[in-house]
N, C-alpha and C positions, 0 to 999 in steps of 0.2 A: 842962557837960552840958546838953543841950537841955531846954526846958520839957516837962513831962509831956504837955501837950496836943498837942505837935508830934510826939511819938513815934508811929510807925506801929503802930496797934492791930490785932490779928488779929480780925476781925469775921466772924461766920458770915453769909455772903451767902445769905439765904433769899428774896430778891426774884425776880421773874419775869425770866428771861433775855431780853435784847433779841433781836429777830428777826435772823436771819443776813442779812448783806449780801453781795451778789455783787461789790462793789467790791474791788479789790486791797487787802490788809492787810499791815502790817508784822509779820513773824514774830519773836516774842520768846520765848526759852526760859528758863524758871525751873528751875534745877537745885539742889535743896535737899532735905535729908532731913527737914525740918520741914513737916508738912502745913499748919500755921497760916500759915507764910510764903507758901505758894502761894495760900492763900485771901485773905490780906491784900493781896498784890500784885495779884491780879485785881480786888479791890474798889477799891483805890487808883487803878488804871489803867482802870477800866471805861468811862470817858467820854473816854479819851485819843484825840486825833486830830492828825495832822501831815500837812500838804499834802493834806488831804482823805482821808487813809487812817487807818483805825483799826488796832487791834492784834489779832493772833491769838497767844494765849499758849499755849505748849506746856510741859508739865510733865514733869520727871524727878526721881526721889526718891533717886537714888544716882549715883555717878560712872559705874558700869557702864551704867545706863539712859541717862545723858547721852551716852555714846559711841554707843549705838544711835540716839538721837534725832538727833545731829549727822550721823551717816552718812545717815539717812533724809531729813533736811531740810537740804541744803547751802545753801539760800537763807535761813537764819535770819539776821536782821539784828543782833540783840543777844542776849547771854546774861547773865542775872543768876545768878551762880555762887557757891554756898557753898564755903568752903575746906575745912571739916572735915565729912566725912561718914563713909564706911566707915573711913577712916583720917584721921590729922591732916593729911595732904597730898593727900587724894583730889582736891580741887578743883584744886590746882596740877598734879597729874599729868594731869588732864583738859585743862588748858590746853596742856600739852606735846603731848598727843594731837591736839588740834584744830589746833595750828599746824604740827606737824612730821610727823604721820602722815597725816592726811587733807588737809593742805596748804590749809587754809581760812584765808587771810590777811585777808579782808575783814570777817568777823564781828567785832563789837565786844564785848569781854568786860569785864563789871563784876563784880569780886570783892566778895562780901558775907560778912563774918565776924562771929560773935558773940563771938570771943575774939581780938582783934587781937594780943595779945602773942605768940601762938603762931606767927604769920606776920608778922613786922615789915614795915611798909609799904614802907620804902625798899628792903630786900633784894628783896621781891617785884616791885616796879616795875622794878628793874634787871635781874633775872634772867629774868623772865617777860614775854612779849608780851601785856600786858593794857592796858586803856584807862582803867580807874578802879578805885579800891580804897576801899571804904566799910565802916565798922563798922555792923552792923545797928541799933545804938542811935542812930546819927546820921543814918540814912537815912529822913528824914521823907518825907511824901507829896510836898511841894514839891521836896525835894532829889532824890527818886526821879524826879519829872517832869523836872527839869533834867538830871540825869545821863543819863536815857534819851533825852531829846531831843538832847542833844549827841552821844550815841553813834549815834543813827539818822541825824543829819545827816552825821556822819563816814562812816558806812556808805554813805549815798547818794552822797557824793562819791567814795569809793573804787570803788563799783560803776560810776559813770560813767567813771572812769579805766580800770577794767578793760574795760568795754564798748568804750570808745574805742580802747584798745590792741588788743583783739581785732579790732575792726572795721578798724583801720588795717592790722593784719597780714593780714586777709583781702583788703583792697583791694590791698596790695602783692603778695600771692600771686596774686590774680586778674589783676593787670595782665599778668604774664608769661604766665598761662594764656590770657587773652583775646587777647593779641597774637599768640599762636601759631595761632589759628583762621584758616583760609584760605577759609571760605565764610560768607556772610551768615547762613544758617540756623543753622550750628553756633555762630557768635558770639552770635546772639540767644538760643539755648538756654542758652549759658554765662552770659549776663548774668542771666537769670531765676534760674538755679541759684545764682549768686554772691550776688545780692541776698537770696534766702531764707536763705542761710548767714550773710550779714552781719547780718541782723535776728534770726537764730536763731528764726524762726517759720515755720510752714507757711502759705504764701500762694498764692493763685491770681493768675497774671500773664499779661499779653499784651504783645508787643512789635511795634510797627507802624512800617513804613518808608515814607516818601514821598520821591520823587525831586525835591524842590525845586519841585514844581508848585504852582499856586494852586487847582486844582480839589480840592474837599473829599474826593471819593471816589477820588482818584488815589493810593492807597496799598495796601500788601500786608502781611498778617500773617505775620511771619517765624517767630514761635514763640509757643506758649501753654502754660501749665501749669495744673494743677488743672482747674477747671470750664471754663477757656478753651482747653484743649488741642485741642478739636474745631475751632477756627478756624485752626489752623496751615496755612499755605499759601494762605489765602484772599486773592484779589485784589479790591480794591474794597470800599467800605464797605457796599454793599447786602446783602452776605452776612452781616453781623454783626447781632446783636440791636439793636433801635432804641436802647435805653438805652446800651448799650456804644458804639454808633456815635456817639451824640451826645456822650459823654464824650471819645472820641478826637478828634472834630472840634473840640470846644471847646478841647482841649489844643493843637491845631495853631493855632487862632486866638489863644489866650492867650499861647503861646510862653514859658512859664515853669513852674517846678515848682508843685505844689499838694499840700497835705496836709490832707485833710478826713476827720475821724473815722477810720474804719478803711481809708480809701482813700488811696493815694499815686499821684500822677501825675508822671512825670519827662519833661521836654522837653529834647532834645539836638539841636543843629544842628551838622552836621559841616563841616569846612573845605571840602568839595566841594559844599556847598549842599544836601545831603540832610537830611531831618528825621526824627528818631526819637522816638516816644512810648512810654514804658513805663508801663503801668497795673497797679497791685497792689492786691489786696484781702487785708489781713492780718487775723488773728484778734484782734488787739489794736491799740489806738491807739499810734502810734509816739511814743517819748519824744523830747525835744529832742536827746539824743545820737544816737538812731537817725536822726533827720532830717538832722543834720549829716553823719553818715557816708554816708547815701544821697546827699546833695548832692555830697560829695567823690567818691564813686564815680561819680556821673553825669557829673561834669566830666571824668572820664578816658575816658568812652565815645566821645567824638568822635574821639579819636586811634585807638581800636580799630577803629571803623567805617571811618574813612578808610584805615587800614592794610589792611583786607580789600578795600576798593574798589580801592586801588592795586594790591594783589596780583592781583585778578581782571583788572584792566586789563592788567597786565604779563603775566599768563598768557595772556590773549586775544591780546596782541601777539606773544608767543612762539609761540603756536599758529599764528597767521597767517604769521609768518615761517617757521616750520617747514614749513607747507603750501607756501609759495612756494618754499622751498629744495627740498622734495621734488618739486614740479612741475618746477622747473628741472632737478633731477637726472635725473628721468625723461626730460625732453626731450633732455638731453645724452646719456643712455644710448641713447635711441632713435636719435639722430643718429650716435652712435658705432657702433651696430649696423648702421645703414644704410651708413656708411662702410666698416665691416669687410666687409659683404656685397659692396659694390661692389669693394673691394680683392680679395676672393677671386675675384669674377667676372673682374676684370682679370687676376689671376694665372692663372686657368684659361684665359682667352682667350689670354694670352700663351703659356702652355704648349701649348695646342692649336695655336697658330700655328707654334711651333717643331716640334711633332710632325708637323703636316701638311706643313710645308716639307721636313722630313727624309724623310717618306714619298714626297712628290712627287719629290724628288731621286733617291731610291732606285728607285721604281717606274717612273719615266719614263726612267731611264738605259738600261735594256735595249732598249725599243722604239726610242729615238733611236739607239742604237748599231747596231741592225739596219738602220734607214733609212740611216744614214751609210755602213755597209758595203756595202749593196746599191747605193747611189748610185755609189760608187766603182767597183764591179764593172760597173755599167751603163755608166759612162763608158769603161772599158777595152774593153768589148765593142763599143761603137759605134766607138771608134777602130780596133779591129782588124777592123771590117767583119763582125762575127758575124751569124749568121742572125737573121731576125725572131723565130723561136721563142725563142731564147736571150734576146733583149732583152725580149720580152713576159713571160717567166718572172721576170726580175728586177723588172720593173714590178709584177707581181702580188705579189711578196714585199714590195715597198715599200708597196703599197696595203694589204696585210694588216696590216703593222706600224703604218701610219697609223691604220687602223680601230681596232686594239687600243689605240693611244695615245689616240685620241678617246674611246673607251669608258671608259678609265681616268680621264680628266679629268672626264667626266660623273659617274662614280661618286664621285670626290673632291668635286665640287661638291655633289652630293646628300647625301653623308655629312657634309660640313661644315655644311650647313643643318640636318640632323637633330641634330647634336651641339650646336648652338646652342640646342636645346630650344625651337625655335619651332613644335614639333609641337602641333597642337590636335586633339582627338578630338571627332568629331561622330557620336554613336551613332544608328543607324537599323537597321531590320530588313534583314538581308543573307542571301541564299541562299548559304551557305558552299560547298555542293557545286558550284554554278555558278561561284563565284569561283575555287575550286581548279582546276576544269577549264579555266577561262580562262587562269590562270597557266601550267598545264601546256602548253596549246596554244602560248602565246607562247614558251616555252622549247624547243619541239619542234625547231626548226632547229638549235639548238646541240647537242641530243642526237643528231640525225641525223648531224651532222658527225663525231661520235665513235662512231657506230654503236650508240648506246645506246637503250634503250626506257624510256618513262615510262608507268606504269599508274596509273589513278585509280580508287579505290573509295570512293564516297560516295552515300548515299541521296538521292533527289531531294527538292527543296523543304525542305532542312535549314536553317531560318532561325535566325540568331543576331543579337543586338544588338551592332553594332560599327561602326567607321569603314571604309567600303569601300576607300578609297584607301590608308589606312595598313595595313590587313590585306593588301591586294594586294602592297604593298611588302615586308612581312615574309615572306609566303609565297614571293614571287619570290626574295628573298635566299637562303632555305633551299633552294629547288629549284635555283637556279643554282649554289649551292655543291655540291649533290649531283652535278650534271653535271660541275662543275669537278674534283672530287676522285675521281670514279668512273673506273675503267679503260675502255679502248676495249671496246665491246660489253657494258658493264655494264648492270644493271637498276636502275631507280629506282621505288619504290612510294610512292604518296601515298594515305593512308587517312584517312577522316573518319567519326567515329561520336559517339555520345552516351553519356557516363558520368556517372551521377548528375545533377547540375545543371550539368555542364560540357560544352562542345563541344570535342572533342579532334581535333587534326590531327597526323598522324605522317608524316614524310618519311624513308624508309629507303633507304640506298644500299649498294653492295657495294665501297665504296672502301677507302682505306688504313686506315681506322679511327682511333681516338684513343687516345693514351697517357694514363695517370692524370695526368701533368703537363699535358697538353693540356686535359683535363676541368676542372682546377682554375682555369684562366685563360681559358676558352673565350670568355666573353662580355665580356672587357675590350676597351678600345679599342686599336687598333694592335698586336694580338697576332698574332705569327707562329707557326703551329703546326708540329709536326714533319713532318706530311704535306705533300706538295707537289702542286700541280695536275698532272694526268696528261698534259696537252697543252701545257704551258708557259704556261697562262693567268696573268694578273697578279692580285695580291690586295693590297688596301689595309689589311686588318686591321680594318676598321670595320663590315663587314656584319653580323656577329653582335651587336655592341653596339647597333646600330640596331634589330635585331629585338627584343632584350630591352627596349629603351626603349619601343617601340611596345606590346608585350604588357603591360608593367608599367602603362602608362597606361590600358590596358583593364581593369586589375584581374586579369589572368591570370598565367600562369606558362609559361616556356619552359625545357626541360631537354634534355640530351643523354645518350645511352647508347652504349657501345661495348664489345665483348668484348675489345678490344685491337687493336694494330696489325695490319693486314691482314684484320680481321674486319668491316669496314664500320661504319657508325654510324647511329643513329636519333635524329632531333630531334622533340620532342613539344611542341605548343602546347596549353595548356588555357585556355579562355575561359569566363567565366560565360555561360550560355545566355540569360539575361534581364538586363534593365537593372534592377539592384537599387537 
């Protein structure tokens, strides 16, 4: 048995309590149903210090209170626990609760019992996760100091291991997260977030990037947190506070990590030559474990930043390649469209050539046949010594057929030029009434030959914006058609008036009229109608298509009406009266 002087006496502590210190303290829980034990323990450990940290002793007077205390203070380093309280095994049940229910594996538990026989030491040590077992009678002040110091050192080592494990888990998890970021700013924000999680503290941070230059203000703030968040996106050092700027510039010059009081500075140089500085202001000074974890984390940042840089370079290269491919594709599409347009034009030209050749072969056959037949008749008359009058009559027939043939060739040439769309419109003020009268006068001889009359009704000085030559050609086609398809002695009326904002020209005849089928295909090229010229005149089938083309280019409209075969027809031209 220990000497009486070495036994821990329960002394009433009536002295003045020392002033509270703001330094971090070891938390020690005394869980015992004896008030004197609490007071004696406080007295014996009143001047205890380990690694510059004193004690904060927490008291509980039953196992139930002990449960509440351990839930409220998960950072308790050591527990001085009585075995027998409410029940003979209350302390042991509390050990089970601490280890198995609230999963606190780091707290060191020292069992103290006044009746060792009721809880044999060997069985307790084997069955329960405790760290020491002492009888109260043998726990002198020195032994209490020794046991508590051993327990606190063990707790400190376990805490470092737990912090290191937790930090390494965060670093491993952060690696996959940081490597997934595709932009510098998102990566920088992720770095600050992960460091705060790694240290398990609230901290203000700023991350600065410099593109490997030597000029001190050649950097940008990629991200900031806490009081530094307002600097995010700042380019150049002059926008930062002077003290903050000097710390960042010093880090670039120093080119290594620095841990000073509550400030941490990380320096990272990437494989691509860029430099990164991370400056943190934490609410507490970092432990050696924290610093080691931060350094390990910082060593991984170079790969993350180079990964983002390479991704951005690859993205830019892909974008440039896509732009070049798109430009080349557009150029090829434009070239294909030009080739397709040229091919269509060639097909139309070839089709037009075939049509014109067929038309020429068909329309020229009759006049040539007349010429050939009359020539043979003339030869026979001369051989037979016929009269001069008979020979002259045959010559006149040949002359008429030749004129008709020449006129047809002229029309074909004119129509071919028009169909090639070489028509250009030159708008100018034109007296439509005068123009219509001029066209009617020019066609008067043809009408006289067929004993037809042409009447013109148009107000004087009726001015419209149009192309004189093209409009003359269009009106001439319609008037000559009216003469061609009107009967001998028929009447043709040309009317000009103004309707709303349009100039309207109507050419009406008393000819053979138009069937519904004729009306549906009237303005197409090379269209042959059911009605035939009344004096054997020729027709190319192009005149009305040229009229429509000219009127369309003026922004106007040409239409035809007929009550039916034998009822005559009326062609109407509508032109905008002004140049809009």
